LOMAR-969593 format. One record per residue (C-alpha): y, z, x; residue in three letters. Coordinates in steps of 0.1 Angstrom, whole numbers, padded with zeros to 4 digits, always signed. Example, Ala and Ser with C-alpha at 12.3 -4.5 7.8 and 13.67 -1.06 7.14 Angstrom:
2
-0045+0078+0123ALA -0011+0071+0137SER 
! end
This chain:
183
+0000+0000+0000MET +0035-0008+0012ARG +0070+0004+0002VAL +0087-0027-0010LYS +0122-0020+0002THR +0137+0007+0024ILE +0168+0012+0002ALA +0184-0003-0028THR +0221-0004-0036LEU +0236+0002-0070SER +0249-0034-0070ASP +0213-0047-0067GLY +0213-0054-0029GLN +0180-0044-0013ALA +0179-0033+0023LEU +0147-0043+0040ASP +0134-0052+0075ARG +0100-0064+0087PRO +0072-0038+0090ASN +0075-0028+0126ILE +0043-0008+0127THR +0023-0038+0114LYS +0040-0061+0139LYS +0028-0041+0169TYR -0005-0028+0154ALA -0028-0052+0173ASP -0011-0045+0207GLN -0012-0007+0200LEU -0049-0008+0190ALA -0058-0028+0221MET -0040-0004+0244ALA -0056+0026+0227GLN -0091+0011+0230ARG -0085+0003+0267ALA -0073+0040+0271ASN -0040+0028+0286LYS -0019+0059+0278LYS +0013+0046+0294LYS +0011+0013+0275ARG +0005+0032+0242VAL +0035+0054+0249THR +0056+0023+0257ALA +0046+0005+0225ILE +0053+0036+0204GLN +0087+0040+0221ALA +0095+0004+0213LYS +0086+0008+0177ILE +0108+0039+0175LYS +0137+0022+0192ASN +0135-0008+0169ILE +0136+0014+0138ARG +0165+0035+0152LYS +0185+0004+0161ASP +0180-0011+0126TRP +0190+0022+0110ASN +0222+0026+0130TYR +0232-0011+0125LYS +0226-0008+0088THR +0244+0026+0085VAL +0274+0011+0103LYS +0275-0018+0079THR +0272+0005+0049LEU +0299+0028+0061CYS +0322-0002+0067ASP +0315-0015+0032GLN +0316+0016+0010PHE +0339+0046+0006ASP +0315+0067-0015TYR +0278+0070-0007ILE +0252+0089-0028ALA +0217+0092-0016VAL +0186+0104-0035GLY +0167+0133-0019ASN +0134+0114-0016VAL +0109+0137+0001SER +0093+0117+0029SER +0072+0147+0039SER +0055+0147+0005LYS +0051+0109+0004LEU +0033+0108+0038VAL +0004+0127+0021LYS -0002+0097-0001THR -0016+0062+0004LYS +0019+0051+0013PHE +0019+0071+0045ALA +0021+0043+0070LYS +0047+0025+0050SER +0068+0057+0046VAL +0067+0064+0083TYR +0077+0028+0090ASP +0106+0030+0066ALA +0120+0059+0085SER +0139+0073+0055TRP +0147+0106+0071HIS +0162+0089+0102GLY +0182+0066+0079LEU +0195+0095+0058LYS +0205+0116+0089VAL +0222+0086+0106ALA +0240+0078+0073LEU +0252+0114+0069GLY +0265+0117+0105THR +0281+0083+0106THR +0297+0087+0071ALA +0313+0120+0082ILE +0326+0105+0114LYS +0342+0076+0095ARG +0356+0096+0067GLY +0333+0082+0040VAL +0323+0105+0011THR +0286+0112+0014PHE +0263+0133-0009HIS +0226+0138-0012VAL +0216+0145-0048ILE +0184+0153-0067LEU +0168+0121-0080GLU +0145+0135-0107TYR +0139+0110-0135TRP +0163+0085-0119SER +0138+0056-0122THR +0128+0062-0158VAL +0162+0071-0173THR +0182+0041-0186CYS +0214+0038-0167SER +0231+0022-0198ALA +0223+0047-0225CYS +0207+0077-0207GLY +0174+0077-0226GLU +0142+0084-0207ARG +0123+0054-0218THR +0111+0038-0185GLY +0076+0036-0173PRO +0063+0069-0159SER +0033+0083-0142GLY +0012+0071-0113LEU -0002+0041-0132ARG +0033+0028-0139ALA +0046+0030-0103ILE +0039-0007-0098GLY +0060-0017-0128GLU +0093-0028-0112ARG +0110-0042-0143GLU +0113-0026-0177TRP +0133-0027-0209ILE +0148+0004-0225CYS +0134+0010-0260SER +0166+0029-0268GLY +0193+0002-0262CYS +0173-0029-0251GLY +0188-0031-0216SER +0166-0047-0190SER +0162-0028-0157HIS +0149-0032-0122ASN +0134+0002-0114ARG +0151+0006-0080ASP +0186-0007-0090VAL +0184+0015-0122ASN +0176+0046-0100ALA +0205+0037-0076ALA +0229+0035-0106ARG +0217+0068-0120ASN +0220+0086-0086ILE +0255+0072-0082LEU +0267+0083-0117SER +0251+0118-0113ARG +0267+0122-0080CYS +0302+0111-0092ARG +0298+0135-0122ALA +0290+0164-0098LEU +0314+0154-0070HIS +0344+0136-0085PRO +0368+0119-0061VAL +0405+0115-0069SER +0420+0080-0066GLY +0405+0046-0071ASN +0372+0039-0053LEU +0368+0004-0039LYS +0331+0006-0031ARG +0298+0017-0046GLU +0267+0035-0033ASP +0233+0034-0017VAL +0199+0048-0029LYS +0170+0064-0010HIS 
! end
């Protein structure tokens, strides 16, 4: 199983990069079978550096593009205990969230982490909890609200809900020019 996108913005833009772990899996396996510890360490360091570089470049772009950033408090530590473990490690959500927080503070961007409970199943238009729920429904990416008839992408809907909850809890005076990021 693979996490489809690393993050989704409330405007529908998806942030994704190639699966770094998968790209280097054959090289890593070969070095491990040959018991070449230095080569294994070098490959693992390369994977880590590629993830970190992508995170910081993405964070810089987001902080340049947005004045207000709200992030859901997705628990990577709980997700690594599921069948998504490799994909969650490769997504490096914790590293992205930490980099986003520190860079946002340095650049004067408003940054908040907020609880994301029910964000994927609550309609961002009417507020009804009518979306697909449960483990069986996790693969359903599109759904229609039975309350108001709005059509939703699961990730975009969650990003909009996180942004609106955050703005309700942490209002900012003045006009905002920019939107938010989810995950």
